[in-house]
DOTOR-476196 format. One record per residue (C-alpha): residue in three letters; x, y, z. Coordinates in steps of 0.05 Angstrom, whole numbers. Layout:
! residues N
    r       X       Y       Z
  ALA       X       Y       Z
...
! end
This chain:
! residues 431
    r       X       Y       Z
  MET     483     406     361
  ALA     414     387     367
  ALA     382     456     380
  SER     414     483     327
  ILE     388     429     284
  ALA     324     433     311
  ALA     319     502     281
  PRO     357     502     209
  ARG     346     570     168
  ALA     284     581     137
  GLU     307     558      70
  ASN     322     489      95
  ALA     254     478     136
  PRO     247     405     132
  ARG     186     406      83
  LEU     230     434      21
  VAL     290     386      40
  LEU     249     327      36
  TRP     208     343     -35
  LEU     288     364     -54
  LEU     310     293     -35
  LEU     254     258     -58
  ILE     263     287    -121
  VAL     339     269    -123
  TYR     320     202    -110
  ILE     264     198    -164
  PHE     325     222    -205
  ASN     367     161    -174
  PHE     315     101    -188
  ILE     299     134    -265
  ASP     362     126    -283
  ARG     380      59    -244
  GLN     322      25    -268
  ILE     309      55    -335
  VAL     362      -6    -364
  ASN     305     -53    -344
  ILE     257     -32    -396
  LEU     311     -28    -451
  ALA     344     -91    -442
  GLU     306    -129    -492
  PRO     328     -85    -539
  ILE     385     -73    -521
  ALA     397    -150    -518
  LYS     375    -160    -585
  GLU     421    -109    -619
  LEU     479    -128    -579
  HIS     466    -204    -578
  LEU     472    -220    -506
  SER     456    -278    -470
  ASP     414    -268    -401
  THR     464    -279    -367
  GLN     496    -215    -397
  ILE     432    -171    -396
  GLY     427    -188    -315
  LEU     504    -167    -305
  MET     489    -110    -337
  THR     418     -94    -302
  GLY     455    -114    -226
  ILE     531    -132    -211
  ALA     556     -72    -262
  PHE     513     -21    -223
  ALA     515     -51    -156
  LEU     593     -72    -151
  LEU     631       0    -141
  TYR     557      27    -114
  THR     563     -23     -48
  ILE     645     -16     -45
  LEU     651      52     -49
  GLY     583      73     -10
  LEU     617      54      56
  PRO     680     108      58
  ILE     636     155      22
  ALA     584     138      88
  ARG     643     150     136
  TYR     665     213      97
  SER     589     233     105
  ASP     588     217     179
  ARG     651     273     196
  PRO     609     333     233
  SER     648     381     177
  THR     615     349     113
  ASN     573     384      75
  ARG     525     334      55
  ILE     485     382      -2
  GLY     546     383     -39
  LEU     554     319     -30
  ILE     491     289     -57
  SER     500     337    -116
  LEU     567     318    -140
  ALA     537     248    -134
  LEU     474     268    -172
  THR     529     305    -227
  VAL     565     236    -238
  TRP     509     188    -244
  SER     475     230    -292
  ALA     525     242    -328
  MET     542     161    -343
  THR     470     151    -353
  ALA     482     187    -419
  LEU     542     158    -436
  CYS     510      91    -438
  GLY     468     119    -497
  LEU     544     114    -532
  ALA     557      46    -516
  GLN     576      -1    -588
  ASN     585     -59    -546
  PHE     572     -95    -486
  VAL     632     -79    -450
  GLN     627      -7    -456
  LEU     564     -13    -432
  LEU     583     -51    -370
  LEU     627      -1    -359
  ALA     576      60    -360
  ARG     525      25    -317
  VAL     592      16    -270
  GLY     598      95    -273
  VAL     526     101    -260
  GLY     542      61    -194
  VAL     600     101    -170
  GLY     561     159    -180
  GLU     501     132    -146
  ALA     535     118     -78
  GLY     538     180     -52
  CYS     469     200     -48
  THR     426     157       5
  PRO     469     144      57
  ALA     474     223      70
  ALA     403     235      48
  HIS     386     188      99
  SER     435     222     152
  LEU     404     286     136
  ILE     322     273     142
  ALA     341     246     211
  ASP     371     298     240
  ILE     319     351     219
  VAL     255     306     233
  PRO     241     283     302
  LYS     235     211     316
  GLU     160     204     323
  ARG     166     230     250
  ARG     224     192     219
  ALA     185     128     188
  SER     140     169     147
  ALA     197     214     128
  LEU     240     161     112
  ALA     180     128      68
  PHE     163     196      37
  TYR     241     198       9
  ALA     234     127      -7
  LEU     175     143     -62
  GLY     229     159     -96
  ILE     250      88    -107
  PRO     167      66    -138
  ILE     165     131    -178
  GLY     224     125    -205
  SER     222      55    -223
  LEU     153      82    -256
  LEU     174     137    -296
  GLY     232     101    -312
  LEU     188      39    -339
  LEU     138      95    -370
  ILE     190     143    -411
  GLY     238      97    -418
  GLY     194      43    -450
  GLN     160     103    -494
  LEU     232     140    -510
  ALA     252      64    -543
  ASP     187      50    -580
  ARG     196     122    -623
  LEU     272     137    -623
  GLY     314      81    -591
  TRP     350      57    -536
  ARG     407     100    -545
  GLU     363     157    -545
  ALA     325     146    -483
  PHE     381     141    -439
  MET     410     205    -466
  ILE     350     241    -459
  VAL     337     219    -385
  GLY     402     221    -359
  LEU     424     298    -376
  PRO     366     333    -333
  GLY     400     307    -262
  ILE     457     351    -284
  LEU     419     414    -281
  LEU     375     391    -218
  ALA     459     379    -181
  GLY     457     456    -187
  VAL     392     471    -163
  LEU     407     437     -96
  MET     473     482     -87
  LEU     433     541     -92
  VAL     368     525     -53
  LEU     399     471       4
  ARG     446     487      69
  ASP     477     432     101
  PRO     444     449     180
  ARG     506     407     213
  ARG     551     465     189
  GLY     509     520     223
  ALA     521     474     278
  ILE     595     476     281
  MET     589     546     265
  ILE     549     564     322
  ALA     599     521     377
  ALA     654     564     344
  ARG     623     618     365
  ALA     613     594     436
  ALA     690     575     443
  ARG     664     502     445
  PRO     692     453     403
  PRO     649     429     337
  PRO     619     357     344
  GLN     672     303     339
  ALA     660     247     287
  LEU     667     173     317
  SER     713     126     299
  ASN     722      66     245
  ARG     705      13     311
  GLU     671      58     352
  ALA     627      75     290
  LEU     619     -11     281
  LYS     610     -23     354
  SER     546      17     354
  ILE     523     -13     277
  LEU     533     -83     287
  GLY     523     -96     366
  SER     454     -81     351
  ARG     415    -152     342
  ALA     357    -122     315
  PHE     396     -92     259
  VAL     427    -153     247
  LEU     369    -180     233
  LEU     341    -118     194
  LEU     405    -128     151
  ILE     390    -199     128
  ALA     317    -189     120
  GLY     325    -127      83
  SER     381    -163      38
  SER     337    -211      18
  ALA     277    -174       6
  SER     319    -128     -42
  PHE     348    -196     -70
  LEU     284    -211     -94
  SER     253    -146    -109
  TYR     309    -125    -152
  GLY     316    -202    -187
  LYS     234    -197    -196
  ALA     226    -131    -222
  THR     279    -140    -279
  TRP     251    -204    -302
  THR     181    -193    -291
  VAL     191    -139    -346
  ILE     229    -180    -400
  PHE     169    -236    -372
  PHE     112    -182    -410
  GLN     156    -182    -462
  ARG     178    -252    -480
  THR     117    -295    -457
  HIS      67    -248    -466
  GLY      87    -204    -531
  LEU      88    -139    -510
  THR     132     -84    -529
  PRO     173     -40    -485
  GLY     129      19    -491
  GLU      71     -28    -478
  VAL     105     -61    -411
  GLY     129      13    -395
  PHE      56      33    -400
  TRP      20     -15    -364
  PHE      67     -46    -315
  GLY      92      33    -303
  ILE      32      54    -285
  TRP       3      -2    -253
  ALA      66     -32    -214
  GLY      96      39    -191
  GLY      28      67    -167
  ALA      28       1    -114
  GLY      87       4     -96
  ILE      87      92     -79
  ALA      11      68     -46
  GLY      50       6     -11
  THR     110      53       8
  TRP      74     110      44
  LEU      31      58      78
  GLY      89      30     113
  GLY     119      91     132
  TRP      44     101     157
  LEU      32      46     195
  ALA      99      44     226
  ASP      90     108     261
  ARG      19      94     276
  TYR      22      20     310
  GLY      94      30     335
  ALA      83      93     377
  VAL      28      43     419
  ASN      85     -12     408
  ARG     150      -3     381
  ARG     147     -79     359
  HIS      94     -61     308
  VAL     140     -25     256
  MET     162     -87     227
  THR      83    -117     241
  ALA      61     -96     161
  PRO     120    -113     130
  ALA     125    -181     159
  ILE      53    -195     148
  GLY      52    -168      81
  MET     102    -209      56
  THR      79    -268      73
  ILE       6    -250      45
  ALA      44    -233     -24
  ALA      83    -299     -38
  PRO      15    -342     -65
  MET     -14    -280     -96
  ALA      51    -268    -140
  PHE      48    -343    -150
  ALA     -18    -338    -188
  ALA       1    -277    -216
  TYR      58    -316    -249
  VAL      12    -374    -280
  MET     -42    -323    -318
  THR     -43    -329    -383
  ASP     -75    -265    -395
  TRP     -24    -212    -385
  ARG     -83    -163    -359
  VAL    -104    -212    -308
  SER     -27    -231    -293
  LEU     -21    -148    -286
  ALA     -85    -137    -243
  LEU     -61    -199    -193
  LEU      11    -167    -185
  MET      -8     -98    -164
  ILE     -27    -134     -91
  PRO      32    -167     -76
  THR      70    -108    -105
  LEU      27     -59     -50
  LEU      51    -116       5
  ASN     126    -120     -15
  SER     135     -52     -19
  LEU     107     -38      56
  TYR     181     -51      89
  PHE     226       6      56
  GLY     198      62     107
  PRO     196      17     173
  THR     275     -12     151
  TYR     303      48     138
  SER     280      98     197
  SER     296      32     243
  VAL     373      35     219
  GLN     361     107     242
  GLY     340      91     312
  LEU     385      30     325
  VAL     453      57     320
  ARG     484     132     351
  PRO     474     187     309
  GLU     549     192     292
  ALA     533     128     254
  ARG     479     139     216
  ALA     505     148     149
  LEU     545      89     156
  ALA     494      41     184
  SER     457      73     119
  ALA     521      50      73
  ILE     524     -17     107
  LEU     443     -42     103
  LEU     458      -8      28
  PHE     517     -51      11
  CYS     479    -120      33
  GLN     420     -92       5
  ASN     451     -72     -70
  LEU     507    -121     -78
  ILE     458    -178     -63
  GLY     393    -150     -86
  LEU     420    -105    -138
  GLY     480    -139    -158
  LEU     453    -217    -153
  GLY     388    -217    -166
  PRO     371    -206    -236
  LEU     444    -246    -249
  PHE     416    -308    -207
  PHE     360    -309    -243
  GLY     379    -299    -314
  MET     432    -356    -297
  LEU     377    -397    -271
  SER     332    -380    -339
  ASP     391    -401    -377
  GLY     412    -467    -339
  ILE     330    -489    -352
  ARG     314    -456    -424
  PRO     333    -528    -453
  LEU     274    -557    -406
  ALA     224    -493    -408
  GLY     244    -460    -477
  GLU     212    -387    -478
  GLU     176    -399    -416
  SER     246    -404    -383
  VAL     228    -333    -341
  ARG     168    -353    -318
  TRP     186    -415    -289
  VAL     234    -363    -247
  LEU     192    -328    -227
  TYR     142    -379    -194
  GLY     202    -401    -150
  ALA     212    -323    -136
  ALA     143    -317    -111
  PHE     151    -364     -48
  LEU     222    -344     -35
  GLY     187    -272      -8
  LEU     173    -315      60
  ILE     242    -313      85
  PRO     245    -236      84
  ALA     173    -242     126
  PHE     209    -287     176
  PHE     266    -245     187
  PHE     220    -179     192
  TRP     180    -221     249
  ARG     244    -241     286
  CYS     265    -169     285
  SER     211    -142     313
  LEU     210    -175     374
  ARG     279    -134     391
  LEU     252     -69     373
  ASN     218     -47     451
  THR     293     -65     476
  GLU     337     -22     415
  LEU     297      20     382
  ASP     310      99     396
  ARG     351      75     456
  HIS     414     130     433
  THR     365     196     427
! end
């Protein structure tokens, strides 16, 4: 199986697979994050509270996304599963549901459409992580998964930029429909161009009269995953980082509109370009640093995320204090870059801490916690907190919430450091 994976068909060269999966992930985050820039005009038309905004941008998407992610990942880990077909189907579903968000006439309908987006996106990343880990050598895995993770800042950037401009010119309903439909076309391209290299392994084994690779039982897979102390620490670090990332992303966009008086288009352009650029740089740099210095000492795979988040905390606080939105935006660039360093090291370490037959499930467990705790509860918690202190803080309630969120970044920094102490013992012991 390893030999056949190392030599996939010419049209399945790793570079082509990575680029197409990156494009899919960009679409993933455009459709996931566009609701952030559209939240304020949606709230005004549908008369939503900050708590309802938190529900719409967070838990509505994350609930079924996280629940369905686990059984879908188990299906993806089966040697007979066509991961390309699974990703294509997921892309079709979430793109169609994004377009349907534009037809919602009330809060409940919009909430259900967002649930549908989450259902579709549940089938993407665990399968993609498993596929990338199969086709890329382990010494370049952090860079490869960081490259895939560039879809997060690029998709978020485009979601803010395109969504903001469309909202200003056409309206929030049209914005949902315009960004949703192209993903259906991309799904067809994937099916035509790519092939899962694992299926080649099964056919080769059949021709050699050998049994195909066997899937692990649920018990064996969970034992491989949860038996890793480093994985558990990484789970805590990644989940807390995600909680702050999603919470701050939603409410920082609203902060610039509500406190500084910018329109959705203005926030989408300025915050999207600058924060998106910083996120892209940080994501790429985190993967490069992990491969470069992790080759010398495995614990250094997590050194950059631990140090970066520690430095980012006071800088983010200073950015939210500023009264000039231009200064605030400029100051946010450095913590945005530093807080993005963890993507590549985290996702690559997950693939190296478990048996190959449990990789998709390990990714799904990480994503389950990141998205249920992070995407599901982060925006909701900050929204409820904003509503709670509004009688005291007034229109500045979001700013006050973000003050506290800035320093909570020290929590994931601590757990990334603790995880790093285990990596020399545990990382890549199964490969």
